[in-house]
NUDODO-920935 format. One record per residue: residue number from 1; x negated, y negated, z negated of N, C-alpha, C in turn. Coordinates in steps of 0.05 Angstrom, whole numbers, padded with zeros to 5 digits. Layout:
N
- NUM/X/Y/Z/X/Y/Z/X/Y/Z .
...
//
This chain:
300
- 1/-00768/01183/-00218/-00765/01214/-00201/-00763/01230/-00177 .
- 2/-00774/01254/-00171/-00787/01258/-00151/-00769/01273/-00134 .
- 3/-00752/01270/-00101/-00743/01290/-00095/-00762/01298/-00071 .
- 4/-00753/01325/-00064/-00774/01348/-00053/-00744/01358/-00039 .
- 5/-00747/01351/-00013/-00734/01367/00018/-00743/01393/00023 .
- 6/-00723/01418/00021/-00724/01438/00026/-00702/01455/00046 .
- 7/-00719/01461/00060/-00707/01479/00085/-00711/01511/00081 .
- 8/-00695/01523/00089/-00697/01552/00094/-00694/01562/00119 .
- 9/-00720/01586/00118/-00714/01604/00138/-00719/01635/00142 .
- 10/-00706/01656/00151/-00706/01689/00141/-00732/01698/00131 .
- 11/-00757/01685/00154/-00779/01702/00137/-00795/01685/00119 .
- 12/-00775/01664/00096/-00788/01649/00079/-00803/01675/00057 .
- 13/-00799/01674/00041/-00810/01689/00020/-00808/01680/-00005 .
- 14/-00824/01650/-00004/-00817/01629/-00035/-00821/01606/-00019 .
- 15/-00816/01593/-00040/-00818/01558/-00024/-00840/01545/-00032 .
- 16/-00856/01532/-00013/-00880/01519/-00028/-00880/01506/-00030 .
- 17/-00860/01486/-00060/-00870/01455/-00059/-00869/01461/-00097 .
- 18/-00898/01475/-00102/-00904/01468/-00121/-00883/01458/-00156 .
- 19/-00864/01480/-00154/-00852/01469/-00179/-00855/01474/-00206 .
- 20/-00835/01458/-00211/-00840/01464/-00260/-00816/01474/-00264 .
- 21/-00821/01489/-00283/-00803/01495/-00300/-00790/01475/-00302 .
- 22/-00758/01486/-00300/-00739/01461/-00304/-00703/01479/-00314 .
- 23/-00693/01454/-00315/-00665/01461/-00324/-00652/01452/-00302 .
- 24/-00634/01469/-00292/-00633/01456/-00268/-00596/01461/-00268 .
- 25/-00586/01428/-00255/-00551/01428/-00243/-00557/01437/-00221 .
- 26/-00523/01435/-00217/-00519/01447/-00183/-00498/01444/-00180 .
- 27/-00500/01437/-00149/-00472/01425/-00134/-00482/01408/-00117 .
- 28/-00463/01410/-00099/-00462/01384/-00081/-00460/01344/-00088 .
- 29/-00443/01338/-00102/-00441/01321/-00129/-00438/01299/-00113 .
- 30/-00417/01294/-00087/-00413/01279/-00078/-00392/01259/-00101 .
- 31/-00387/01229/-00091/-00394/01230/-00120/-00399/01220/-00142 .
- 32/-00409/01242/-00151/-00423/01247/-00177/-00397/01234/-00194 .
- 33/-00383/01234/-00191/-00355/01239/-00216/-00360/01240/-00244 .
- 34/-00337/01241/-00264/-00342/01236/-00282/-00351/01278/-00292 .
- 35/-00330/01288/-00273/-00344/01317/-00270/-00371/01324/-00268 .
- 36/-00388/01313/-00253/-00412/01314/-00240/-00438/01311/-00271 .
- 37/-00420/01288/-00271/-00438/01275/-00294/-00433/01288/-00326 .
- 38/-00413/01312/-00322/-00407/01322/-00354/-00435/01352/-00345 .
- 39/-00436/01351/-00316/-00449/01382/-00306/-00479/01356/-00320 .
- 40/-00484/01343/-00311/-00510/01330/-00318/-00525/01325/-00329 .
- 41/-00500/01306/-00345/-00504/01308/-00373/-00522/01325/-00385 .
- 42/-00501/01350/-00392/-00506/01382/-00396/-00527/01391/-00402 .
- 43/-00538/01387/-00369/-00566/01401/-00365/-00597/01389/-00384 .
- 44/-00587/01360/-00373/-00594/01338/-00397/-00605/01339/-00424 .
- 45/-00589/01349/-00442/-00588/01358/-00470/-00598/01382/-00475 .
- 46/-00594/01412/-00455/-00614/01429/-00454/-00648/01416/-00450 .
- 47/-00649/01414/-00427/-00679/01408/-00418/-00691/01387/-00448 .
- 48/-00679/01373/-00461/-00686/01353/-00484/-00693/01372/-00511 .
- 49/-00683/01387/-00501/-00684/01413/-00529/-00702/01423/-00524 .
- 50/-00705/01437/-00498/-00725/01460/-00482/-00756/01446/-00475 .
- 51/-00754/01420/-00488/-00769/01405/-00474/-00776/01420/-00436 .
- 52/-00768/01416/-00424/-00768/01420/-00400/-00761/01391/-00373 .
- 53/-00772/01399/-00345/-00757/01377/-00326/-00728/01377/-00328 .
- 54/-00714/01362/-00324/-00690/01351/-00307/-00691/01360/-00284 .
- 55/-00669/01384/-00273/-00668/01375/-00245/-00646/01377/-00230 .
- 56/-00643/01369/-00205/-00610/01374/-00198/-00628/01392/-00173 .
- 57/-00602/01410/-00165/-00602/01409/-00133/-00581/01408/-00129 .
- 58/-00575/01389/-00089/-00564/01386/-00083/-00566/01400/-00050 .
- 59/-00545/01383/-00027/-00540/01400/-00019/-00535/01382/00019 .
- 60/-00551/01385/00036/-00552/01359/00053/-00551/01370/00087 .
- 61/-00532/01379/00113/-00496/01368/00104/-00482/01369/00082 .
- 62/-00458/01367/00083/-00436/01375/00067/-00437/01403/00079 .
- 63/-00431/01428/00074/-00435/01460/00078/-00404/01459/00100 .
- 64/-00389/01440/00091/-00365/01447/00120/-00370/01433/00149 .
- 65/-00394/01432/00152/-00409/01421/00174/-00424/01447/00194 .
- 66/-00436/01459/00172/-00441/01484/00179/-00416/01508/00181 .
- 67/-00407/01510/00168/-00389/01544/00154/-00362/01537/00178 .
- 68/-00364/01542/00203/-00335/01556/00213/-00311/01557/00194 .
- 69/-00289/01540/00210/-00264/01544/00192/-00253/01518/00185 .
- 70/-00276/01504/00166/-00259/01486/00150/-00263/01468/00158 .
- 71/-00249/01447/00148/-00240/01413/00145/-00276/01407/00141 .
- 72/-00286/01400/00170/-00302/01382/00160/-00309/01356/00147 .
- 73/-00328/01358/00136/-00335/01332/00118/-00355/01324/00131 .
- 74/-00357/01293/00143/-00380/01278/00158/-00374/01248/00133 .
- 75/-00356/01249/00123/-00364/01224/00107/-00357/01225/00074 .
- 76/-00374/01217/00061/-00389/01215/00036/-00376/01189/00012 .
- 77/-00372/01205/-00014/-00366/01184/-00040/-00396/01168/-00046 .
- 78/-00415/01189/-00039/-00434/01178/-00042/-00456/01190/-00023 .
- 79/-00462/01171/00007/-00487/01184/00006/-00507/01190/00000 .
- 80/-00525/01209/00014/-00557/01214/-00007/-00573/01191/-00017 .
- 81/-00573/01170/-00011/-00589/01145/-00012/-00574/01138/-00044 .
- 82/-00544/01136/-00042/-00532/01134/-00073/-00533/01150/-00086 .
- 83/-00535/01167/-00074/-00536/01195/-00099/-00567/01186/-00106 .
- 84/-00580/01195/-00093/-00609/01190/-00106/-00609/01159/-00124 .
- 85/-00607/01148/-00115/-00601/01124/-00143/-00585/01125/-00170 .
- 86/-00566/01146/-00166/-00548/01151/-00192/-00562/01174/-00205 .
- 87/-00576/01188/-00192/-00582/01213/-00209/-00609/01206/-00227 .
- 88/-00623/01179/-00208/-00636/01168/-00229/-00635/01155/-00240 .
- 89/-00611/01141/-00240/-00604/01124/-00257/-00590/01152/-00287 .
- 90/-00584/01169/-00275/-00583/01190/-00296/-00601/01197/-00314 .
- 91/-00626/01203/-00313/-00655/01206/-00315/-00661/01227/-00309 .
- 92/-00646/01237/-00280/-00665/01264/-00271/-00689/01256/-00259 .
- 93/-00705/01278/-00269/-00734/01286/-00259/-00748/01292/-00231 .
- 94/-00734/01314/-00225/-00734/01329/-00195/-00710/01326/-00190 .
- 95/-00703/01325/-00156/-00685/01329/-00147/-00690/01333/-00117 .
- 96/-00679/01366/-00122/-00684/01383/-00096/-00649/01380/-00074 .
- 97/-00660/01376/-00052/-00647/01374/-00028/-00654/01396/-00015 .
- 98/-00630/01406/-00011/-00634/01436/00007/-00621/01432/00040 .
- 99/-00637/01433/00057/-00621/01427/00077/-00593/01444/00084 .
- 100/-00580/01434/00091/-00555/01465/00098/-00550/01470/00121 .
- 101/-00584/01488/00132/-00570/01503/00153/-00549/01531/00158 .
- 102/-00551/01529/00190/-00546/01554/00191/-00551/01589/00169 .
- 103/-00583/01584/00183/-00604/01613/00156/-00586/01612/00130 .
- 104/-00598/01573/00116/-00584/01572/00091/-00554/01592/00093 .
- 105/-00534/01586/00106/-00522/01589/00101/-00502/01606/00110 .
- 106/-00527/01632/00118/-00531/01667/00122/-00544/01679/00090 .
- 107/-00545/01661/00073/-00569/01671/00050/-00544/01680/00038 .
- 108/-00555/01707/00021/-00538/01717/00008/-00538/01706/-00024 .
- 109/-00517/01707/-00044/-00533/01698/-00071/-00548/01704/-00079 .
- 110/-00559/01736/-00072/-00582/01748/-00097/-00598/01735/-00076 .
- 111/-00606/01730/-00055/-00620/01723/-00047/-00626/01687/-00055 .
- 112/-00615/01684/-00046/-00607/01652/-00068/-00615/01651/-00098 .
- 113/-00615/01670/-00115/-00617/01667/-00136/-00643/01665/-00136 .
- 114/-00647/01683/-00118/-00692/01691/-00131/-00702/01679/-00112 .
- 115/-00693/01661/-00096/-00714/01644/-00084/-00709/01615/-00095 .
- 116/-00677/01608/-00100/-00685/01572/-00091/-00677/01564/-00136 .
- 117/-00667/01596/-00146/-00675/01592/-00167/-00702/01604/-00185 .
- 118/-00694/01629/-00191/-00729/01630/-00203/-00747/01627/-00187 .
- 119/-00749/01623/-00156/-00772/01616/-00144/-00777/01584/-00146 .
- 120/-00756/01572/-00156/-00768/01545/-00177/-00763/01534/-00197 .
- 121/-00777/01555/-00205/-00779/01566/-00241/-00756/01549/-00259 .
- 122/-00731/01557/-00246/-00713/01551/-00265/-00711/01567/-00287 .
- 123/-00709/01549/-00309/-00702/01571/-00345/-00683/01568/-00348 .
- 124/-00654/01549/-00333/-00635/01554/-00349/-00610/01533/-00328 .
- 125/-00595/01546/-00306/-00578/01542/-00293/-00556/01526/-00306 .
- 126/-00542/01503/-00291/-00532/01497/-00304/-00503/01486/-00281 .
- 127/-00472/01490/-00275/-00460/01485/-00253/-00428/01486/-00265 .
- 128/-00417/01475/-00251/-00387/01475/-00256/-00368/01499/-00262 .
- 129/-00353/01502/-00276/-00338/01530/-00267/-00321/01545/-00240 .
- 130/-00329/01533/-00230/-00317/01525/-00192/-00345/01531/-00179 .
- 131/-00363/01535/-00188/-00389/01531/-00164/-00390/01562/-00151 .
- 132/-00398/01558/-00120/-00398/01579/-00119/-00427/01581/-00097 .
- 133/-00432/01608/-00081/-00457/01594/-00068/-00470/01629/-00061 .
- 134/-00489/01623/-00038/-00493/01645/-00028/-00465/01650/00000 .
- 135/-00484/01673/00015/-00464/01677/00039/-00435/01677/00028 .
- 136/-00411/01677/00046/-00380/01674/00048/-00380/01656/00016 .
- 137/-00391/01650/00002/-00387/01649/-00026/-00398/01671/-00044 .
- 138/-00395/01700/-00035/-00394/01711/-00054/-00405/01701/-00089 .
- 139/-00424/01688/-00083/-00435/01679/-00116/-00425/01667/-00124 .
- 140/-00417/01668/-00161/-00397/01651/-00171/-00418/01648/-00204 .
- 141/-00409/01632/-00215/-00420/01635/-00248/-00420/01658/-00271 .
- 142/-00401/01672/-00260/-00397/01691/-00280/-00412/01713/-00282 .
- 143/-00420/01717/-00240/-00435/01743/-00228/-00464/01725/-00232 .
- 144/-00462/01695/-00234/-00492/01681/-00241/-00508/01697/-00269 .
- 145/-00489/01689/-00290/-00493/01702/-00321/-00497/01725/-00323 .
- 146/-00487/01739/-00309/-00503/01775/-00305/-00519/01771/-00291 .
- 147/-00534/01752/-00267/-00556/01761/-00261/-00584/01747/-00272 .
- 148/-00572/01729/-00285/-00595/01711/-00294/-00600/01725/-00322 .
- 149/-00600/01745/-00337/-00600/01759/-00356/-00638/01764/-00357 .
- 150/-00644/01760/-00377/-00672/01768/-00372/-00691/01753/-00359 .
- 151/-00674/01731/-00346/-00694/01713/-00327/-00698/01682/-00329 .
- 152/-00659/01684/-00342/-00655/01647/-00327/-00637/01642/-00355 .
- 153/-00627/01632/-00382/-00607/01632/-00385/-00578/01617/-00366 .
- 154/-00562/01612/-00362/-00542/01596/-00351/-00518/01587/-00368 .
- 155/-00506/01565/-00360/-00490/01550/-00379/-00466/01543/-00359 .
- 156/-00438/01556/-00356/-00420/01538/-00335/-00397/01515/-00357 .
- 157/-00396/01498/-00337/-00378/01475/-00348/-00358/01469/-00347 .
- 158/-00341/01474/-00350/-00304/01477/-00355/-00299/01444/-00341 .
- 159/-00272/01456/-00333/-00256/01432/-00320/-00246/01415/-00336 .
- 160/-00254/01391/-00310/-00250/01350/-00330/-00235/01344/-00319 .
- 161/-00205/01343/-00329/-00183/01330/-00325/-00179/01312/-00328 .
- 162/-00165/01288/-00323/-00147/01259/-00323/-00119/01269/-00316 .
- 163/-00105/01252/-00349/-00071/01261/-00333/-00059/01282/-00315 .
- 164/-00079/01302/-00333/-00066/01329/-00324/-00075/01330/-00291 .
- 165/-00090/01317/-00281/-00110/01321/-00255/-00132/01338/-00260 .
- 166/-00135/01352/-00233/-00175/01366/-00243/-00187/01332/-00227 .
- 167/-00206/01332/-00243/-00234/01307/-00230/-00252/01321/-00216 .
- 168/-00239/01311/-00192/-00257/01321/-00164/-00255/01301/-00133 .
- 169/-00286/01306/-00130/-00290/01299/-00104/-00254/01287/-00084 .
- 170/-00245/01317/-00070/-00223/01320/-00068/-00197/01301/-00075 .
- 171/-00208/01299/-00099/-00178/01271/-00104/-00180/01250/-00111 .
- 172/-00211/01245/-00113/-00226/01217/-00101/-00206/01209/-00069 .
- 173/-00224/01225/-00050/-00214/01223/-00017/-00192/01220/-00023 .
- 174/-00170/01237/-00027/-00137/01224/-00028/-00139/01191/-00040 .
- 175/-00144/01190/-00063/-00136/01162/-00070/-00151/01148/-00057 .
- 176/-00174/01141/-00038/-00179/01121/-00020/-00161/01118/00002 .
- 177/-00148/01147/00014/-00136/01153/00033/-00110/01138/00028 .
- 178/-00100/01142/00009/-00071/01137/00004/-00081/01090/00000 .
- 179/-00108/01084/-00009/-00109/01060/-00011/-00103/01055/-00054 .
- 180/-00107/01081/-00060/-00114/01071/-00088/-00121/01072/-00106 .
- 181/-00146/01044/-00089/-00162/01042/-00105/-00168/01037/-00148 .
- 182/-00155/01021/-00142/-00156/01020/-00178/-00145/01036/-00197 .
- 183/-00137/01059/-00180/-00134/01086/-00199/-00161/01101/-00196 .
- 184/-00179/01097/-00173/-00204/01116/-00180/-00229/01106/-00205 .
- 185/-00230/01098/-00214/-00252/01089/-00240/-00251/01111/-00266 .
- 186/-00217/01119/-00270/-00210/01136/-00291/-00211/01159/-00277 .
- 187/-00228/01162/-00251/-00233/01191/-00242/-00265/01194/-00243 .
- 188/-00271/01172/-00219/-00294/01174/-00217/-00317/01163/-00242 .
- 189/-00299/01144/-00264/-00326/01136/-00275/-00333/01104/-00278 .
- 190/-00322/01092/-00256/-00331/01069/-00244/-00312/01059/-00228 .
- 191/-00316/01037/-00217/-00306/01025/-00193/-00317/01034/-00168 .
- 192/-00305/01048/-00141/-00315/01057/-00128/-00331/01034/-00105 .
- 193/-00358/01042/-00108/-00378/01030/-00082/-00383/01035/-00064 .
- 194/-00393/01020/-00034/-00401/01027/-00014/-00419/01008/-00014 .
- 195/-00440/01016/00007/-00450/00993/00013/-00459/00983/00044 .
- 196/-00471/00966/00056/-00464/00960/00078/-00489/00937/00086 .
- 197/-00493/00929/00110/-00512/00902/00117/-00490/00873/00125 .
- 198/-00494/00859/00121/-00482/00846/00135/-00488/00837/00163 .
- 199/-00473/00834/00181/-00475/00824/00215/-00465/00798/00232 .
- 200/-00449/00789/00208/-00445/00766/00214/-00437/00745/00188 .
- 201/-00443/00718/00197/-00438/00701/00167/-00432/00675/00186 .
- 202/-00401/00666/00181/-00389/00648/00196/-00375/00620/00171 .
- 203/-00376/00595/00181/-00365/00571/00176/-00390/00566/00152 .
- 204/-00404/00551/00162/-00428/00534/00140/-00425/00510/00137 .
- 205/-00427/00517/00103/-00417/00496/00093/-00440/00474/00076 .
- 206/-00445/00473/00053/-00469/00464/00035/-00494/00470/00040 .
- 207/-00509/00463/00048/-00538/00483/00045/-00532/00500/00061 .
- 208/-00527/00514/00090/-00514/00538/00096/-00505/00559/00088 .
- 209/-00483/00550/00063/-00472/00566/00061/-00441/00580/00074 .
- 210/-00431/00587/00080/-00406/00611/00085/-00387/00625/00072 .
- 211/-00369/00628/00081/-00332/00630/00068/-00319/00660/00090 .
- 212/-00329/00661/00110/-00332/00684/00114/-00353/00709/00124 .
- 213/-00350/00731/00126/-00373/00750/00124/-00360/00775/00134 .
- 214/-00375/00786/00152/-00379/00818/00165/-00401/00839/00156 .
- 215/-00385/00860/00141/-00404/00876/00134/-00407/00900/00144 .
- 216/-00421/00909/00165/-00426/00934/00172/-00431/00963/00156 .
- 217/-00420/00975/00145/-00422/00997/00132/-00424/01025/00145 .
- 218/-00441/01041/00123/-00451/01057/00137/-00445/01077/00156 .
- 219/-00449/01089/00171/-00416/01114/00187/-00417/01134/00171 .
- 220/-00438/01133/00145/-00436/01168/00126/-00412/01157/00103 .
- 221/-00403/01124/00100/-00391/01120/00084/-00357/01127/00076 .
- 222/-00347/01136/00055/-00317/01140/00050/-00303/01129/00057 .
- 223/-00285/01103/00074/-00284/01077/00070/-00245/01077/00062 .
- 224/-00233/01064/00046/-00210/01058/00045/-00190/01064/00058 .
- 225/-00160/01067/00068/-00146/01057/00074/-00144/01033/00096 .
- 226/-00137/01029/00116/-00134/01017/00124/-00118/00994/00105 .
- 227/-00120/00956/00110/-00102/00949/00093/-00125/00923/00087 .
- 228/-00114/00912/00061/-00129/00883/00055/-00135/00889/00015 .
- 229/-00156/00887/00017/-00166/00891/-00019/-00184/00871/-00019 .
- 230/-00176/00870/-00050/-00195/00861/-00067/-00218/00863/-00068 .
- 231/-00247/00850/-00068/-00270/00872/-00061/-00292/00843/-00075 .
- 232/-00318/00855/-00080/-00331/00841/-00097/-00367/00841/-00089 .
- 233/-00370/00832/-00078/-00398/00841/-00055/-00414/00826/-00082 .
- 234/-00435/00855/-00081/-00467/00847/-00096/-00488/00842/-00080 .
- 235/-00507/00825/-00072/-00523/00819/-00059/-00560/00826/-00086 .
- 236/-00548/00837/-00102/-00574/00839/-00118/-00575/00814/-00137 .
- 237/-00573/00795/-00136/-00568/00757/-00157/-00549/00752/-00159 .
- 238/-00526/00752/-00140/-00500/00740/-00145/-00473/00761/-00139 .
- 239/-00454/00756/-00153/-00431/00772/-00148/-00411/00752/-00128 .
- 240/-00395/00750/-00113/-00387/00752/-00101/-00344/00760/-00097 .
- 241/-00335/00744/-00099/-00298/00761/-00104/-00298/00751/-00075 .
- 242/-00273/00765/-00053/-00270/00761/-00029/-00234/00778/-00028 .
- 243/-00224/00775/-00004/-00203/00798/00007/-00214/00805/00031 .
- 244/-00219/00840/00034/-00225/00846/00057/-00209/00862/00064 .
- 245/-00213/00863/00100/-00192/00868/00123/-00207/00888/00124 .
- 246/-00191/00926/00117/-00204/00947/00122/-00197/00958/00165 .
- 247/-00180/00947/00174/-00170/00958/00202/-00196/00948/00220 .
- 248/-00221/00939/00212/-00240/00947/00238/-00263/00973/00229 .
- 249/-00244/00989/00231/-00263/01012/00229/-00285/01006/00212 .
- 250/-00322/01016/00215/-00336/01004/00194/-00343/00971/00189 .
- 251/-00337/00961/00209/-00347/00937/00204/-00319/00917/00188 .
- 252/-00324/00915/00169/-00309/00905/00149/-00303/00867/00144 .
- 253/-00292/00864/00141/-00296/00822/00146/-00281/00816/00115 .
- 254/-00296/00800/00110/-00286/00794/00086/-00287/00758/00082 .
- 255/-00257/00745/00073/-00254/00728/00069/-00268/00718/00032 .
- 256/-00284/00707/00042/-00293/00700/00003/-00264/00674/-00004 .
- 257/-00280/00678/-00042/-00261/00654/-00050/-00272/00637/-00060 .
- 258/-00298/00637/-00052/-00321/00621/-00058/-00344/00618/-00031 .
- 259/-00346/00597/-00023/-00380/00597/-00010/-00400/00604/-00019 .
- 260/-00409/00620/-00007/-00434/00638/-00011/-00461/00638/-00009 .
- 261/-00484/00633/-00002/-00504/00649/00001/-00524/00674/-00006 .
- 262/-00519/00683/00012/-00529/00715/00003/-00556/00711/00011 .
- 263/-00573/00729/-00013/-00603/00724/-00012/-00620/00750/-00013 .
- 264/-00592/00772/00005/-00608/00794/00029/-00580/00801/00050 .
- 265/-00593/00823/00069/-00575/00823/00088/-00570/00850/00070 .
- 266/-00577/00862/00059/-00560/00905/00042/-00543/00890/00021 .
- 267/-00517/00894/00024/-00498/00888/-00002/-00488/00921/-00007 .
- 268/-00472/00910/-00023/-00456/00935/-00046/-00433/00923/-00048 .
- 269/-00411/00932/-00034/-00387/00928/-00033/-00364/00942/-00058 .
- 270/-00352/00933/-00075/-00342/00938/-00097/-00309/00933/-00094 .
- 271/-00291/00956/-00093/-00261/00956/-00094/-00258/00960/-00110 .
- 272/-00226/00938/-00115/-00219/00925/-00133/-00181/00939/-00136 .
- 273/-00181/00931/-00120/-00152/00940/-00115/-00135/00931/-00093 .
- 274/-00118/00946/-00079/-00105/00947/-00049/-00087/00912/-00065 .
- 275/-00086/00898/-00041/-00067/00874/-00040/-00039/00881/-00021 .
- 276/-00012/00880/-00027/00001/00878/-00014/00029/00863/-00014 .
- 277/00045/00870/-00006/00075/00841/-00001/00069/00814/00009 .
- 278/00082/00785/-00007/00068/00767/00017/00049/00758/00012 .
- 279/00031/00756/-00012/-00004/00760/-00013/-00001/00768/00009 .
- 280/-00007/00791/00007/-00027/00807/00033/-00020/00796/00059 .
- 281/00006/00784/00069/00010/00771/00086/-00002/00750/00084 .
- 282/-00009/00729/00065/-00014/00708/00064/-00047/00703/00079 .
- 283/-00061/00727/00055/-00097/00735/00064/-00087/00730/00101 .
- 284/-00073/00764/00102/-00070/00762/00136/-00071/00732/00159 .
- 285/-00064/00716/00148/-00057/00700/00162/-00082/00680/00158 .
- 286/-00096/00672/00137/-00121/00664/00131/-00145/00675/00147 .
- 287/-00136/00698/00155/-00170/00712/00163/-00164/00702/00192 .
- 288/-00138/00706/00198/-00129/00707/00227/-00138/00676/00236 .
- 289/-00145/00661/00216/-00141/00626/00223/-00172/00630/00227 .
- 290/-00190/00641/00203/-00214/00639/00204/-00229/00654/00219 .
- 291/-00228/00677/00233/-00226/00680/00262/-00224/00663/00285 .
- 292/-00200/00653/00283/-00199/00645/00314/-00219/00613/00306 .
- 293/-00209/00610/00281/-00237/00583/00283/-00274/00593/00286 .
- 294/-00284/00613/00274/-00299/00626/00273/-00311/00625/00314 .
- 295/-00288/00633/00326/-00307/00631/00359/-00308/00604/00365 .
- 296/-00289/00591/00348/-00303/00562/00369/-00324/00540/00349 .
- 297/-00331/00563/00334/-00355/00550/00321/-00382/00565/00319 .
- 298/-00401/00546/00318/-00423/00566/00314/-00430/00588/00292 .
- 299/-00440/00625/00307/-00436/00641/00283/-00470/00637/00273 .
- 300/-00478/00638/00246/-00504/00632/00228/-00516/00653/00228 .
//
């Protein structure tokens, strides 16, 4: 997959990036949930039928960080590196990442269409029914369908629901804020994951193995509400289950069910289920005991 970073200024008359004719899926795509996948898979099917490249256009940072008056989203379900990997897995051949700056936020919907669709040789645009673009969000899919006539085709992907609830990044964030990580796969299409770096390993066992690990999640990761969660750590070679405490901000304390020897410092944490009741209290005590012992033991 080729990644192309684009930045707009009012002086631009074209985008100098040597574009190839493509089918373009449009959206911010935070989470790349089931609704997003439906958009990308629809675009992929059209691209194969028309023998064109499958392209995705996304934006960075989130528009709310630039447009005044909106609640600012600074933490992501899928930070850009995670997005890139998921796009690659979905067969995307070209990824356009547009810098959502003040100049871009003031670009008209007509200007966006001419510069970022026609200018990038888009032959068929695909987006969700609620996709809006251009200054003040004046561009929508109905307008785009009309504007694209005789220039490019447009496919609008209808709303996808689960249990009568619209599948959306907003709803998935709500589930994370409520600690309901076990409900997320129905909307996301997979269990929720975050990435991080191991910053502490304690309790040396046989051959340098550890039982308690501290993982620093990337600052932009969207973490579940404070609490204790059943998690699974993947270091690229093995999976280790444990209980994670999220009350330490971006530093996650995980008490493993077995001794582990990690093969990499960068790991993925999969969030399975929140622990409640007496079990949660026991885990809290176990973590407290292990942390107390760690202070008296050499940290490896």
